[in-house]
C-alpha angles and dihedrals in degrees: 000000000000119000107214113202130189133182128234093230117092123228090250093055091046092051094048090053092045096060094057106092136311133266117303091225122051088216089067109085112232092235089064094043092054089055096052093116090053088057095044121007087198093052094129092056093075106288112172128208134162122218093269089051090060090058097043110033117117115235108255097242092051091046088054092052092049090048092055090053091049098044110149144124100273124016127182119216098199096195107017099176110183092348108256095135094037090057091051091048092050089060094061107020129070094231137009124201107204119192130184133165091218114077092198093052091047091055089051088053091051090049091050093047089053090055090054092046097242103102092112092061095055128078106206115206124186110213152078112301091212091057096042099043096091090060097046132095127187142148094232134019121210120201125195108152120175111279096215108271127288097325097071092101095066111107126327112338114236114200088223087069089073106098116196104202117258094339095095088227129122139192092287098050093048087061092049090053093046090053089064088063101042139344088223104088134160114199118194111210142165119273092250093056113140102256093191089057092047093051091051097051100085141024091234132084117285133192122189110206123192118228117215129193120187086350091302121122103240109163143334136237122212113212115201133195116343093005093062115098095195 
């Protein structure tokens, strides 16, 4: 099943915002800067992102669609980054556990959650998901590890391409660890992810849903276990 997502902003509004200045940091590609209101509609209210956040943040409309599919009491955002998905989850779930290995990025996520008025629904934890996993409990686990910069779209994307710092883990092992917490897992992946590989990763049901933005195929989300509809 394909999840079709649209934004509230019109093309005219997006274009008007786009023409006002370039990125404040030369490390931020212009194509991402021009899409800042797609990432956070409240960007001008003080949203904070580091360079990695610009590459990895989920567009707000897509994050909202994923959140609706993952609606539950407690959801774990294993690598929350600058908080885009955690904010969306906080709007529909009773509690969000947001983890990130970067203390600075976690504080950005907290700041961004405050802007959206959901800070009190999120427990922010600074640490390594792989080391903390054994102590965590949640109804649903959300995975959105970094895809590896701007070159992830070249060829078929293998989950083993996802390098997770000095942990020695990759995009396959993070799923294995998440399964020890819950069989209900949502895994946010690039549109060129190897669907055959995804389907073979677990012994549970899996549904790969396509995410569209302005009628363009942008990414996909693999729903495992009880989250899968097929």
